[in-house]
C-alpha positions as CSV (number, residue, x, y, z in Angstrom):
1,X,49.9,91.5,205.0
2,X,50.0,88.6,207.4
3,X,50.5,85.1,205.9
4,X,47.8,82.8,207.3
5,X,48.6,79.1,207.5
6,X,45.9,76.7,206.4
7,X,45.8,73.3,207.9
8,X,43.8,70.3,206.5
9,X,40.8,69.0,208.3
10,X,41.2,65.7,210.2
11,X,43.9,64.0,212.1
12,X,47.6,63.5,211.3
13,X,48.2,59.7,211.4
14,X,50.2,58.5,214.4
15,X,52.7,56.9,212.0
16,X,53.4,60.2,210.3
17,X,53.9,62.0,213.6
18,X,56.3,59.2,214.7
19,X,58.4,59.8,211.5
20,X,58.4,63.5,212.1
21,X,59.8,62.9,215.7
22,X,62.1,60.0,214.5
23,X,60.4,57.8,217.1
24,X,58.0,54.9,217.0
25,X,54.2,54.9,217.1
26,X,54.1,53.8,220.8
27,X,56.2,56.8,221.8
28,X,53.7,59.2,220.2
29,X,50.7,57.4,221.7
30,X,52.2,57.4,225.2
31,X,53.3,61.0,224.9
32,X,49.8,62.1,223.9
33,X,48.1,60.1,226.7
34,X,50.6,61.2,229.4
35,X,50.4,64.8,228.2
36,X,54.1,65.5,227.6
37,X,53.5,65.5,223.8
38,X,50.7,68.2,223.5
39,X,49.8,67.7,219.9
40,X,46.4,66.0,220.3
41,X,44.4,63.7,222.5
42,X,43.3,60.1,222.9
43,X,39.8,58.8,223.5
44,X,38.0,55.5,224.1
45,X,34.3,55.3,223.9
46,X,34.1,59.1,223.7
47,X,36.0,59.6,227.0
48,X,39.5,61.1,227.2
49,X,42.3,58.7,228.0
50,X,45.0,60.4,230.2
51,X,46.8,57.5,232.0
52,X,49.4,55.2,230.5
53,X,47.8,52.2,232.4
54,X,44.8,52.7,230.1
55,X,46.8,51.8,227.0
56,X,46.2,48.1,227.8
57,X,44.2,46.7,224.9
58,X,42.0,44.7,227.3
59,X,40.1,48.0,227.9
60,X,39.3,48.4,224.2
61,X,40.5,50.4,221.2
62,X,41.9,53.9,221.7
63,X,41.4,56.6,219.0
64,X,44.0,59.3,218.6
65,X,43.5,62.7,217.2
66,X,46.7,64.6,216.2
67,X,46.2,68.3,215.4
68,X,47.9,69.3,212.2
69,X,48.3,72.9,213.7
70,X,49.8,71.7,217.0
71,X,52.2,69.3,215.2
72,X,53.3,72.2,213.0
73,X,53.8,74.5,216.0
74,X,55.9,71.9,217.8
75,X,58.0,70.6,214.9
76,X,57.6,72.9,211.9
77,X,56.3,70.0,209.8
78,X,53.2,70.9,207.7
79,X,50.9,68.0,207.2
80,X,49.1,68.4,203.9
81,X,46.7,65.5,204.2
82,X,48.7,62.8,202.6
83,X,51.5,60.4,203.5
84,X,55.0,61.8,203.8
85,X,57.4,59.9,201.4
């Protein structure tokens, strides 16, 4: 019988992903936007943000979605919906 992984709904916090990769939050955000860290996506005003130049706060707030499944597939870390101690 196949063991089916269950992943919680919602996004993994950027700070948690940064801890998993042993990097800082900016590294995770830049990687998602530039596309070399394929664990989620970034949006502003409902539109996808895909260029580092768009990270400038003068353009407004960027929202990040990090997929628990994609993070697990890339790192082996299983997000259970609460902060990692």
